[in-house]
C-alpha positions in Angstrom: 97.9 25.4 111.2 101.0 25.2 112.7 104.5 25.8 112.4 106.6 23.3 113.2 109.8 24.8 115.0 113.5 23.6 115.1 116.8 25.4 115.5 116.8 25.8 112.0 113.5 27.5 111.8 112.9 29.2 114.6 113.6 33.5 114.3 116.1 33.2 117.1 118.0 29.9 117.7 119.4 30.6 120.4 115.9 31.4 122.7 114.7 27.7 121.6 117.9 26.4 123.2 117.5 28.7 126.5 113.7 27.3 126.4 115.2 23.7 126.6 117.6 24.3 129.0 115.0 25.9 131.4 112.9 23.2 130.9 115.5 20.4 131.4 116.6 22.1 134.6 112.9 22.2 135.8 112.7 18.2 134.8 115.8 17.4 136.7 115.3 19.4 139.7 111.6 17.5 140.1 112.7 14.1 139.4 115.4 15.0 142.4 113.3 16.6 144.4 110.5 13.9 145.1 110.0 13.4 149.0 112.5 16.0 150.0 110.3 19.1 149.9 107.1 19.1 152.7 104.4 19.7 149.9 101.5 18.1 148.6 102.8 16.6 145.5 101.9 14.6 142.4 105.5 13.7 140.3 103.0 11.8 137.6 100.9 15.0 137.2 104.0 17.6 137.3 106.0 15.3 134.5 102.9 14.7 132.1 102.1 18.4 132.1 106.0 19.4 131.8 106.2 17.4 128.7 103.1 18.6 126.9 104.4 22.0 127.9 107.5 21.3 126.6 106.2 19.7 123.2 103.9 22.6 122.9 106.9 25.0 122.5 107.7 23.2 119.1 104.6 24.4 116.9 103.3 27.9 117.0 99.5 28.6 115.7 98.9 31.2 112.8 95.4 32.4 113.6 95.2 35.1 116.4 92.8 33.2 118.4 94.7 30.1 118.0 97.5 31.7 119.8 95.5 33.2 122.7 94.0 29.7 123.4 97.9 28.3 123.1 99.1 30.8 125.6 95.8 30.2 127.8 96.6 26.0 127.8 100.5 27.1 128.7 99.4 28.9 131.9 96.7 26.1 133.0 99.7 23.6 132.3 101.9 25.8 134.8 99.0 26.3 137.2 98.6 22.4 137.4 102.3 21.6 137.8 102.3 24.8 140.5 99.8 23.6 142.6 98.7 20.3 142.4 101.9 18.9 141.2 104.0 20.7 143.7 106.4 21.5 141.3 109.7 23.5 142.9 110.9 25.8 140.1 107.7 26.7 138.8 109.5 30.4 138.2 111.3 29.1 135.5 108.3 27.7 133.6 106.8 31.7 133.6 109.8 32.8 132.0 109.5 30.4 129.3 106.5 31.4 128.8 107.3 35.1 128.3 109.9 33.7 125.8 107.3 31.8 124.2 104.7 35.2 124.3 106.8 37.3 122.8 107.5 35.3 119.4 103.9 34.1 119.1 102.5 37.7 119.2 105.3 39.2 117.2 103.6 39.0 113.9 100.1 40.4 115.5 99.0 44.2 114.3 99.6 45.1 117.8 101.6 43.0 119.6 103.1 45.0 122.2 100.1 45.6 124.1 98.6 41.7 123.8 102.1 40.8 125.1 102.7 42.9 128.1 99.7 42.2 129.3 100.5 38.2 129.2 103.7 39.1 130.6 101.8 41.2 133.4 99.7 38.0 134.2 102.7 35.7 134.2 104.5 37.7 136.9 100.9 38.3 139.0 100.4 34.7 139.1 104.0 34.0 140.0 103.7 36.3 142.9 100.8 34.9 143.7 102.1 31.3 143.8 104.8 32.2 146.0 103.1 33.9 148.5 100.7 30.5 148.2 103.4 28.5 149.1 105.2 30.9 151.8 102.3 30.4 153.8 102.3 26.6 154.3 105.5 27.1 156.0 106.2 27.7 159.8 109.5 28.6 161.1 111.1 29.9 164.1 110.8 34.1 164.1 114.6 34.5 163.6 114.6 32.3 160.7 111.6 33.3 159.8 112.7 36.4 158.8 115.8 35.5 156.6 113.6 33.1 154.4 110.5 35.1 154.2 112.9 38.0 153.0 114.7 35.7 150.5 111.9 34.0 149.8 109.5 37.4 149.1 112.8 38.6 147.1 112.6 35.9 144.5 109.2 37.0 142.5 110.9 40.5 142.5 114.1 38.9 141.0 111.7 36.8 138.8 109.8 39.8 137.5 112.9 41.9 136.6 114.6 38.9 134.4 110.9 38.6 133.0 110.7 42.2 131.9 114.3 41.8 130.6 113.6 39.0 128.9 110.5 40.8 127.3 112.4 43.9 126.2 115.2 42.1 124.7 113.1 39.6 122.8 111.0 42.6 121.5 114.0 44.2 120.2 115.3 41.6 118.7 112.1 41.0 116.8 111.8 44.4 116.0 115.2 44.5 114.6 114.3 41.2 112.6 111.6 43.2 111.0 113.9 46.0 110.1 116.0 43.7 108.4 113.5 42.0 106.5 111.7 45.4 105.5 114.9 46.4 104.5 115.8 43.5 102.6 112.2 44.4 100.8 113.2 47.7 99.8 116.2 46.4 98.4 114.5 44.4 96.1 112.4 47.2 95.3 115.2 49.3 94.6 116.8 47.2 92.2 113.7 46.6 90.5 113.5 50.4 90.0 117.2 50.5 88.8 116.1 47.9 86.1 113.2 49.9 84.7 115.6 53.4 85.2 117.9 51.6 83.1 115.9 50.6 80.5 114.2 54.3 80.3 117.7 55.2 79.9 118.3 52.8 77.1 115.1 54.2 75.6 115.9 57.7 76.2 119.2 57.2 74.7 117.4 55.5 71.5 115.5 58.3 71.1 118.5 60.5 71.2 120.4 59.1 68.9 117.6 58.9 66.4 117.1 62.6 67.0 121.0 63.2 66.5 121.1 61.2 63.2 118.0 62.8 61.8 119.2 66.1 62.8 122.8 65.9 62.0 123.0 63.5 59.4 119.8 63.8 57.7 120.4 67.7 57.4 124.0 66.6 55.7 122.5 64.7 53.1 119.5 66.9 52.3 122.1 69.9 51.9 124.4 67.5 49.7 121.2 66.8 47.8 120.1 70.1 47.2 123.6 70.9 46.6 123.7 68.4 43.6 120.7 69.5 42.5 121.5 73.2 42.3 124.7 72.0 40.2 122.9 70.3 38.0 120.8 72.8 36.9 123.5 75.2 36.6 125.9 72.5 34.7 125.2 74.0 31.3 124.5 77.7 31.9 127.0 78.8 34.9 129.8 75.9 35.0 131.7 77.5 37.5 128.9 78.1 39.9 128.2 74.7 39.4 131.7 73.4 40.1 131.3 75.7 43.4 128.4 73.7 44.3 129.8 70.5 43.3 133.2 71.2 46.2 130.3 72.8 48.8 128.5 69.0 48.0 131.7 67.3 48.5 132.5 69.3 51.7 129.2 68.5 53.0 129.2 65.1 52.3 132.9 64.7 54.2 131.1 66.5 57.0 128.3 63.9 57.3 130.9 61.0 56.7 132.7 62.4 59.6 129.3 63.0 61.8 128.9 59.3 61.2 132.3 58.3 62.6 131.7 60.5 65.8 128.5 59.1 66.2 129.8 55.4 65.9 132.9 56.0 68.0 131.2 58.5 70.6 127.1 58.3 70.0 127.7 62.1 70.7 128.8 65.3 68.1 129.2 68.9 69.0 128.1 71.1 66.3 129.4 74.2 68.0 132.7 72.9 68.8 133.8 76.1 70.6 131.7 78.5 68.5 129.3 80.8 69.8 125.7 80.1 68.8 125.5 83.6 66.6 127.9 82.0 64.7 126.7 78.5 63.8 123.4 79.5 63.3 124.9 82.3 60.9 126.8 79.5 59.0 123.3 77.5 58.7 121.6 80.6 57.2 124.5 80.9 54.7 124.3 77.2 53.9 120.2 77.7 53.4 120.6 81.0 51.5 123.3 78.7 49.0 120.8 76.2 48.6 117.6 78.2 48.1 118.4 81.7 47.2 116.3 82.7 49.9 118.1 85.4 52.3 116.5 84.8 55.7 115.9 87.8 58.2 117.9 86.8 61.2 117.6 88.8 64.4 119.7 87.8 67.3 119.8 89.4 70.6 121.4 87.4 73.7 122.7 89.5 76.7 123.4 87.0 79.0 125.4 83.3 78.9 123.7 80.3 77.8 124.6 76.9 79.0 125.8 74.4 76.8 122.5 72.3 76.5 120.1 75.2 75.6 122.6 76.2 73.0 122.9 72.8 71.5 118.5 73.0 71.6 118.6 76.1 70.2 121.2 74.8 67.3 119.4 71.8 66.3 115.7 73.4 66.2 116.8 76.5 63.9 119.1 73.3 61.9 115.8 71.1 61.5 113.3 74.3 60.7 115.3 75.5 58.0 116.1 71.7 56.7 111.9 71.4 56.8 111.3 74.6 55.1 114.2 73.7 52.2 112.0 70.3 52.0 108.6 71.0 52.0 107.7 74.7 52.8 108.2 76.0 49.4 108.7 79.6 50.9 109.8 82.8 49.8 110.6 84.6 52.7 112.0 83.5 56.2 112.7 85.4 59.4 114.5 83.9 62.4 114.5 85.9 65.8 116.2 85.0 69.0 116.7 86.8 72.0 116.9 86.8 75.7 115.0 89.2 78.1 113.6 86.8 81.0 113.3 83.8 79.4 115.1 82.7 75.7 112.7 83.0 72.8 113.0 81.8 69.8 111.0 82.3 66.5 111.2 81.0 62.7 108.8 81.9 60.8 107.8 81.5 56.6 105.1 82.2 54.2 105.2 78.5 52.7 102.3 76.3 52.1 102.2 75.6 55.7 100.3 72.1 56.7 98.3 70.7 59.3 99.6 70.4 62.4 97.1 67.5 63.8 98.5 65.1 60.7 101.8 65.7 60.8 102.6 63.7 63.9 104.9 61.0 62.6 107.9 62.8 61.5 110.8 63.0 63.9 111.2 66.8 63.0 108.9 68.4 64.8 108.6 65.9 67.4 112.6 66.1 67.9 112.2 70.1 68.3 109.5 69.6 70.7 111.6 67.2 72.8 114.6 69.1 72.9 112.7 72.1 74.3 110.8 70.1 76.8 114.4 68.8 78.0 115.1 72.2 79.2 111.9 72.9 80.9 110.8 74.9 77.9 107.3 75.2 75.9 107.2 74.7 72.4 104.1 75.7 69.8 104.2 75.4 66.3 101.0 77.7 64.5 100.7 76.5 60.6 97.4 75.9 58.4 97.3 75.1 54.8 98.7 78.1 52.6 99.4 80.2 55.3 103.1 79.3 56.3 104.5 78.1 59.9 105.8 79.3 63.0 107.8 77.7 65.3 108.1 79.4 68.5 110.3 78.1 71.5 110.7 79.3 75.0 113.2 78.4 77.6 113.2 79.7 81.0 117.1 80.9 81.5 116.4 80.7 85.5 115.6 77.1 85.9 118.1 76.3 83.3 120.9 77.5 85.5 119.7 75.8 88.3 120.0 72.5 87.2 122.9 70.5 88.4 125.2 68.3 86.2 123.6 65.4 86.1 120.4 66.9 85.1 122.0 68.7 82.3 123.2 65.4 81.1 119.7 63.7 81.2 118.0 66.8 79.4 120.5 66.1 76.5 119.3 62.7 75.8 
């Protein structure tokens, strides 16, 4: 397999143009110097080899053995035009060889070592050819010294040019590979960005589901319980039933407001600048009016809490009390919230309990666990049928305080 090269497909078009320019100079000089220099010459052999050498520059082999053979053929052609052919500007052919060599071996696993070896061989053959030709001339002593100085300094100049070109092309190829890797990395980053965006959408959907379940769902349950209590008291205690209906109306208005806020901002702030103790007490008051149960509440908070932790604690207490109202059939409820090294919340009831291995489909327990884990906390539920339920959530305050603003916003999802 070979690859055709043109100024459009060559890695560096100006290098291909430089090759053509150097080869054109060599060919024109060879044609113009026929019969001028007293050297054994074979113009036909030189022109044929130069034509083959020029055409070879338009293809590059893919395989490593093919490239080695390709370079060997090029060296053989240069030796043919240098010795039997007697070409004059053979040094320019070695420069072309070095340029091709750098491009040719740039895609190998270890191109530097092989390229330097070929460049060294090319320089050695160039020096050897120049010395061989210098021995053929016999000049007077005064002129011979000057000519020998110029003649022998030419390979040194060619060597410097070859070394410069080798390093230059190597640096350009390395920079090209870096750009290709950067482009590939940018493609991967775009793919990762799309994945992160999709993940953020999923997280936002989960957050909205929790918010609807925790806020609107709780309000509707309280509304329903108030209506049921009002219906029971309608004949025996009309005034109490009226109060319950008024509270149910207030709850429905609050639920409607929460729906409007969710639609407009997809986020509600149940705390609204109030302390965590105050909003938990409001939940307990609603729970007491709906069920007639007076929860035992003990709150000891000795240090400030972040807004996300307060929201998580509020939602967990709200969801736990809602579940007790709906399912537990409890007569005693206790809530303990305190800080030491961590913030620990425990909610316990003496209801009918449940099998935690079978209750895995609802949003309630899963939402509480997700809120706890979002704050790097630990969540635990202990319950068995007939033995009530105990919910424990532990929040590491140190880790939470060290979270950045971005992490806090993501955690609230």
